[in-house]
PAKE-727096 format. One record per residue (C-alpha): residue in three letters; x, y, z. Coordinates in Angstrom, 3 decimals. Layout:
N
ALA;X;Y;Z
...
! end
This chain:
148
MET;-0.028;0.114;0.027
ASP;1.289;3.378;-1.086
PRO;1.495;5.847;2.102
GLY;1.203;8.792;-0.519
ARG;-2.493;7.879;-1.182
LEU;-3.560;8.152;2.339
ARG;-2.436;11.723;2.819
PRO;-5.870;14.032;3.120
ARG;-6.128;16.089;-0.037
ARG;-6.102;19.908;0.326
ALA;-9.420;21.556;-0.387
PRO;-9.631;24.058;-2.808
GLN;-9.078;27.692;-1.848
LEU;-12.502;29.534;-2.453
PRO;-12.414;33.488;-2.831
PRO;-13.418;35.310;0.348
ARG;-16.836;36.021;0.833
GLU;-18.357;39.534;0.902
PRO;-19.975;40.656;4.163
PRO;-23.761;41.202;4.051
PRO;-24.974;44.399;3.953
PRO;-25.616;45.981;7.362
ARG;-29.107;45.463;8.598
THR;-31.429;48.561;9.067
ARG;-34.154;48.655;11.705
PRO;-37.373;50.567;10.810
ALA;-37.794;53.281;13.180
ALA;-41.062;53.918;15.408
GLY;-43.143;56.555;13.562
PRO;-46.503;58.047;13.785
ALA;-48.043;55.484;11.228
ASP;-47.455;52.795;13.967
PRO;-47.453;53.674;17.577
HIS;-47.297;50.175;19.041
ARG;-43.821;49.469;17.254
ARG;-40.511;49.985;18.925
PRO;-37.269;50.117;17.112
GLY;-35.503;46.592;16.802
ASN;-38.679;44.849;17.869
THR;-41.620;43.349;16.025
PRO;-44.909;44.984;16.515
ALA;-46.502;44.693;20.029
ALA;-50.252;44.907;18.961
PRO;-50.802;40.915;18.095
GLY;-49.338;39.562;21.357
VAL;-50.801;42.259;23.550
ARG;-54.397;41.675;21.925
LEU;-53.736;37.827;22.643
PHE;-53.417;39.258;26.178
GLY;-56.343;41.135;26.410
HIS;-58.302;38.163;25.505
GLN;-56.938;35.470;27.450
ALA;-54.295;36.630;30.342
ALA;-54.776;36.924;33.788
THR;-51.255;38.301;34.608
ARG;-48.866;40.254;32.342
THR;-45.305;40.598;33.171
ILE;-43.366;43.330;31.350
PRO;-39.674;43.313;31.698
GLY;-38.643;46.779;33.762
PRO;-35.559;48.519;33.984
PRO;-32.735;48.536;32.964
HIS;-34.474;46.751;29.733
ASP;-37.464;49.026;29.445
THR;-38.227;52.157;31.003
VAL;-41.103;52.641;33.483
ASP;-42.596;55.188;30.802
HIS;-42.394;52.270;28.244
VAL;-43.871;50.022;30.463
ARG;-46.831;52.256;31.320
GLU;-47.557;52.747;27.528
ARG;-47.511;48.779;27.253
SER;-50.068;48.893;29.848
ARG;-52.199;51.439;28.177
VAL;-52.115;49.579;24.937
LEU;-53.314;46.355;26.832
ASP;-56.204;48.611;28.341
ALA;-56.975;49.724;24.985
HIS;-57.267;46.193;23.607
CYS;-59.261;45.175;26.715
ALA;-61.642;48.066;25.959
ALA;-62.115;47.049;22.527
ILE;-63.322;43.556;23.329
GLY;-65.470;44.518;26.289
ARG;-63.159;43.194;28.927
ASP;-62.390;44.959;32.253
PRO;-58.468;45.760;32.093
ARG;-58.465;45.646;35.983
THR;-58.969;41.754;35.766
ILE;-55.353;41.614;34.492
THR;-52.441;41.773;36.952
ARG;-49.704;43.716;35.782
SER;-46.223;42.930;37.081
VAL;-42.620;44.167;36.105
ARG;-39.620;41.979;36.123
TYR;-36.495;43.173;37.435
THR;-32.778;42.028;37.976
VAL;-31.605;42.682;41.461
SER;-27.975;43.440;41.993
CYS;-26.837;41.939;45.253
ASP;-24.002;44.659;45.145
ASP;-26.184;47.781;45.602
PRO;-29.763;47.248;47.502
ALA;-30.294;50.987;47.822
ARG;-30.244;51.393;44.131
ASP;-32.314;48.587;43.726
ARG;-34.990;49.635;45.778
ALA;-34.854;53.428;44.131
VAL;-35.401;51.712;41.040
LEU;-38.276;49.325;42.132
ALA;-39.948;52.285;44.021
GLU;-40.775;53.780;40.749
PRO;-42.782;50.859;39.007
THR;-44.093;50.259;42.172
ALA;-45.759;53.544;42.753
ALA;-47.067;53.351;39.116
GLY;-49.115;50.371;40.362
PHE;-47.132;47.543;39.103
THR;-47.313;44.749;41.405
PRO;-46.315;42.106;42.069
LEU;-42.720;42.575;41.214
VAL;-41.099;39.494;39.900
LEU;-37.344;39.747;41.030
GLY;-34.360;37.814;39.496
LEU;-31.097;37.424;40.146
ARG;-27.632;36.816;38.008
SER;-26.195;33.335;38.641
PRO;-24.682;32.183;40.637
ASP;-27.095;32.749;43.783
PRO;-25.124;34.033;46.770
PRO;-25.666;31.824;49.986
GLY;-28.728;33.114;51.903
VAL;-30.076;35.299;49.156
ALA;-33.708;34.517;49.677
ARG;-33.601;35.757;53.254
TRP;-31.541;38.902;51.486
LEU;-34.074;39.591;49.243
VAL;-36.612;39.955;52.059
ASP;-34.527;41.850;54.312
GLU;-32.870;44.275;52.052
ILE;-35.373;44.719;48.824
VAL;-38.973;43.396;49.720
GLY;-39.243;44.485;53.272
PRO;-38.105;47.903;52.712
LEU;-40.341;48.370;49.726
ARG;-43.320;46.858;51.413
HIS;-42.902;49.188;54.606
GLY;-42.031;52.335;52.603
! end
């Protein structure tokens, strides 16, 4: 057997590919008030919530501002009104990722959606969870927010 026949062949060199054109995202405009830049229109999903949901959790700060969360809530109210559903039957909540480094800042950030009527708050943590984090959340975040 000829050992030269067992050597792998070198793949032919292809010309370099041209990079794809940059993606452009449509900007929100007066023609579609429910569209956010870079996201799909919110109306179809919110319309479904208006029909079927009991709870609506919206990402809060830093992902979305409280003003944006309020606007999403107003859109949901409008969809509920269009089908004759009382919008107060849907619990509105905000999700927030807590930083274990600065509980005072977290409380300050969470005070705004709480004051705007978004309860309950859905709190998340970045991995890994520190030991005793559940008790820490109650003592440092939940308790002070609940008692003002």
